[in-house]
C-alpha positions as a LaTeX table, in Angstrom:
\begin{tabular}{lrrr}
\hline
Residue & $x$ (\AA) & $y$ (\AA) & $z$ (\AA) \\
\hline
Met1 & 66.70 & $-70.52$ & 309.54 \\
Arg2 & 66.28 & $-71.69$ & 312.81 \\
Ile3 & 66.70 & $-75.08$ & 312.44 \\
Leu4 & 70.07 & $-74.52$ & 310.46 \\
Arg5 & 70.93 & $-72.27$ & 313.64 \\
Ile6 & 70.86 & $-75.07$ & 315.55 \\
Met7 & 72.08 & $-77.87$ & 313.66 \\
Val8 & 75.22 & $-76.18$ & 312.54 \\
Pro9 & 76.76 & $-76.06$ & 316.17 \\
Val10 & 75.50 & $-79.67$ & 317.06 \\
Cys11 & 77.07 & $-80.98$ & 313.63 \\
Thr12 & 80.30 & $-79.27$ & 314.18 \\
Ala13 & 80.54 & $-80.69$ & 317.82 \\
Ala14 & 79.74 & $-84.24$ & 316.67 \\
Val15 & 82.33 & $-83.84$ & 314.36 \\
Leu16 & 85.17 & $-82.75$ & 316.56 \\
Ala17 & 84.07 & $-85.17$ & 319.22 \\
Leu18 & 84.75 & $-87.82$ & 316.50 \\
Ala19 & 88.06 & $-86.41$ & 315.65 \\
Thr20 & 88.94 & $-86.40$ & 318.97 \\
Ala21 & 88.32 & $-89.75$ & 319.75 \\
Cys22 & 90.22 & $-90.85$ & 316.52 \\
Ser23 & 93.38 & $-88.71$ & 317.66 \\
Gly24 & 94.71 & $-91.38$ & 320.32 \\
Asn25 & 96.68 & $-90.30$ & 323.64 \\
Lys26 & 99.86 & $-88.63$ & 323.21 \\
Glu27 & 101.73 & $-90.95$ & 325.49 \\
Glu28 & 100.25 & $-93.84$ & 323.62 \\
Lys29 & 101.65 & $-92.29$ & 320.39 \\
Gly30 & 104.83 & $-92.21$ & 321.72 \\
Ala31 & 104.81 & $-96.00$ & 322.70 \\
Gln32 & 103.42 & $-96.65$ & 319.09 \\
Ala33 & 106.20 & $-94.53$ & 317.55 \\
Ala34 & 108.60 & $-97.01$ & 319.09 \\
Asp35 & 106.71 & $-100.00$ & 317.91 \\
Ala36 & 106.81 & $-98.84$ & 314.35 \\
Thr37 & 110.48 & $-98.65$ & 314.32 \\
Glu38 & 110.41 & $-102.25$ & 315.27 \\
Ala39 & 107.76 & $-103.16$ & 312.98 \\
Glu40 & 109.75 & $-101.65$ & 309.98 \\
Ala41 & 112.54 & $-104.15$ & 310.89 \\
Ala42 & 110.01 & $-106.77$ & 309.87 \\
Pro43 & 111.33 & $-109.39$ & 307.00 \\
Ala44 & 109.95 & $-107.99$ & 303.53 \\
Gly45 & 107.75 & $-109.98$ & 301.34 \\
Gln46 & 104.52 & $-111.01$ & 301.98 \\
Ser47 & 102.53 & $-109.98$ & 305.06 \\
Pro48 & 101.58 & $-112.49$ & 307.47 \\
Val49 & 98.37 & $-110.30$ & 307.89 \\
Ile50 & 95.44 & $-111.38$ & 305.93 \\
Glu51 & 93.71 & $-108.30$ & 304.43 \\
Leu52 & 89.67 & $-109.50$ & 304.27 \\
Ala53 & 88.57 & $-108.26$ & 301.31 \\
Lys54 & 85.14 & $-107.74$ & 300.13 \\
Gly55 & 83.15 & $-111.00$ & 299.95 \\
Asp56 & 86.12 & $-112.85$ & 301.96 \\
Ser57 & 85.79 & $-115.04$ & 304.93 \\
Ile58 & 87.47 & $-115.85$ & 308.07 \\
Asn59 & 88.97 & $-119.31$ & 308.19 \\
Tyr60 & 88.23 & $-120.78$ & 311.97 \\
Thr61 & 88.72 & $-124.20$ & 310.98 \\
Ser62 & 92.34 & $-124.15$ & 310.15 \\
Gly63 & 93.23 & $-125.64$ & 313.44 \\
Lys64 & 95.10 & $-122.28$ & 314.61 \\
Pro65 & 94.03 & $-119.59$ & 316.75 \\
Val66 & 92.50 & $-116.50$ & 314.86 \\
Val67 & 93.81 & $-113.15$ & 315.84 \\
Ile68 & 91.20 & $-110.25$ & 313.90 \\
Asp69 & 92.07 & $-106.60$ & 313.92 \\
Phe70 & 88.66 & $-104.48$ & 313.37 \\
Asn71 & 89.90 & $-100.99$ & 312.43 \\
Ala72 & 88.75 & $-98.31$ & 309.52 \\
Thr73 & 90.73 & $-96.24$ & 307.27 \\
Trp74 & 89.79 & $-92.80$ & 308.69 \\
Cys75 & 90.91 & $-93.97$ & 312.45 \\
Gly76 & 94.24 & $-92.77$ & 313.78 \\
Pro77 & 94.64 & $-95.24$ & 316.71 \\
Cys78 & 94.05 & $-97.90$ & 313.82 \\
Lys79 & 97.05 & $-96.22$ & 311.49 \\
Gln80 & 98.95 & $-96.22$ & 314.86 \\
Phe81 & 98.11 & $-99.85$ & 315.99 \\
Arg82 & 98.97 & $-101.43$ & 312.56 \\
Pro83 & 102.53 & $-101.68$ & 312.78 \\
Thr84 & 102.45 & $-103.55$ & 315.99 \\
Phe85 & 99.85 & $-105.91$ & 314.62 \\
Asp86 & 102.39 & $-106.45$ & 311.83 \\
Ala87 & 104.99 & $-107.03$ & 313.75 \\
Val88 & 103.68 & $-109.52$ & 316.27 \\
Ala89 & 102.19 & $-111.20$ & 313.30 \\
Ala90 & 105.53 & $-111.78$ & 311.76 \\
Glu91 & 106.97 & $-112.77$ & 314.69 \\
Thr92 & 104.26 & $-115.83$ & 315.42 \\
Asp93 & 105.81 & $-117.72$ & 312.29 \\
Gly94 & 102.53 & $-118.60$ & 310.98 \\
Lys95 & 101.08 & $-120.31$ & 314.52 \\
Val96 & 98.15 & $-117.93$ & 314.33 \\
Leu97 & 96.00 & $-116.71$ & 311.51 \\
Phe98 & 95.90 & $-112.76$ & 311.66 \\
Tyr99 & 93.29 & $-110.64$ & 310.12 \\
Ser100 & 92.76 & $-106.94$ & 309.34 \\
Val101 & 89.00 & $-106.23$ & 308.85 \\
Asp102 & 87.97 & $-102.70$ & 307.73 \\
Val103 & 84.33 & $-102.36$ & 309.48 \\
Asp104 & 83.34 & $-100.19$ & 306.84 \\
Val105 & 83.86 & $-102.78$ & 304.28 \\
His106 & 83.01 & $-105.78$ & 306.64 \\
Pro107 & 79.94 & $-103.91$ & 308.67 \\
Glu108 & 77.77 & $-107.28$ & 309.09 \\
Leu109 & 81.23 & $-109.00$ & 310.78 \\
Ala110 & 81.72 & $-105.98$ & 312.91 \\
Ala111 & 78.23 & $-106.52$ & 314.01 \\
Glu112 & 78.80 & $-109.73$ & 314.80 \\
Phe113 & 81.67 & $-109.13$ & 317.20 \\
Asn114 & 80.33 & $-106.14$ & 318.78 \\
Ala115 & 82.88 & $-104.02$ & 317.20 \\
Ser116 & 81.44 & $-100.69$ & 318.00 \\
Ser117 & 84.78 & $-98.92$ & 319.36 \\
Ile118 & 87.89 & $-99.31$ & 316.98 \\
Pro119 & 90.60 & $-100.42$ & 317.27 \\
Met120 & 89.24 & $-103.61$ & 318.54 \\
Val121 & 91.20 & $-107.14$ & 318.36 \\
Val122 & 89.64 & $-110.32$ & 318.80 \\
Tyr123 & 91.23 & $-113.44$ & 320.07 \\
Ile124 & 89.60 & $-116.94$ & 318.93 \\
Ser125 & 91.23 & $-120.39$ & 320.47 \\
Ala126 & 92.40 & $-122.81$ & 317.94 \\
Asp127 & 89.05 & $-124.80$ & 318.74 \\
Gly128 & 87.24 & $-121.68$ & 318.15 \\
Lys129 & 84.85 & $-122.26$ & 321.36 \\
Thr130 & 86.34 & $-119.18$ & 323.34 \\
Ser131 & 87.16 & $-115.79$ & 322.34 \\
Thr132 & 87.98 & $-112.49$ & 324.41 \\
Ser133 & 88.75 & $-109.08$ & 322.96 \\
Lys134 & 90.09 & $-105.73$ & 323.93 \\
Val135 & 89.28 & $-102.22$ & 322.55 \\
Gly136 & 91.91 & $-99.56$ & 322.30 \\
Leu137 & 95.45 & $-98.81$ & 321.45 \\
Gln138 & 97.79 & $-101.49$ & 322.64 \\
Thr139 & 101.37 & $-101.21$ & 322.89 \\
Lys140 & 103.79 & $-104.04$ & 321.46 \\
Asp141 & 104.20 & $-105.90$ & 324.78 \\
Glu142 & 100.46 & $-105.94$ & 325.74 \\
Phe143 & 99.43 & $-107.22$ & 322.05 \\
Ser144 & 102.20 & $-109.90$ & 322.52 \\
Ala145 & 101.50 & $-111.01$ & 325.75 \\
Ser146 & 97.83 & $-111.29$ & 324.38 \\
Val147 & 98.96 & $-113.42$ & 321.67 \\
Ala148 & 101.13 & $-115.54$ & 323.68 \\
Glu149 & 98.08 & $-116.39$ & 325.96 \\
Leu150 & 96.18 & $-117.34$ & 322.68 \\
Leu151 & 98.93 & $-119.98$ & 322.29 \\
Lys152 & 98.85 & $-121.24$ & 325.44 \\
\hline
\end{tabular}
């Protein structure tokens, strides 16, 4: 009983901390809502984003830069960033390969890129030799600028 009295508040605090971490900033939510409206205007049809399914791998040898969005279905900021990710992917006209990777489905890939906080976007050059990453919610302008830098 004594352990139960200690563990219940500790577990409750941990769950609340996790929920708060994934809830995002209110200012960022407003910016993402504006980005979501722009994303809805993207052409219908096949998505330019490759959803990495269990057993699939990332193609680093295409000669194109690669952008990887590490996310999870339970992560609020990840859900907010997805319309922005899709919109920018649609705007690059196939010049960049965009991958969406669920860290719960691909924990080994998340570990390979040290994706301990999500959303995390990894940018890999066309030659596969250089990469950078950004953690957290990004506005469409920030994300577009990062992708444009990758294309230089």
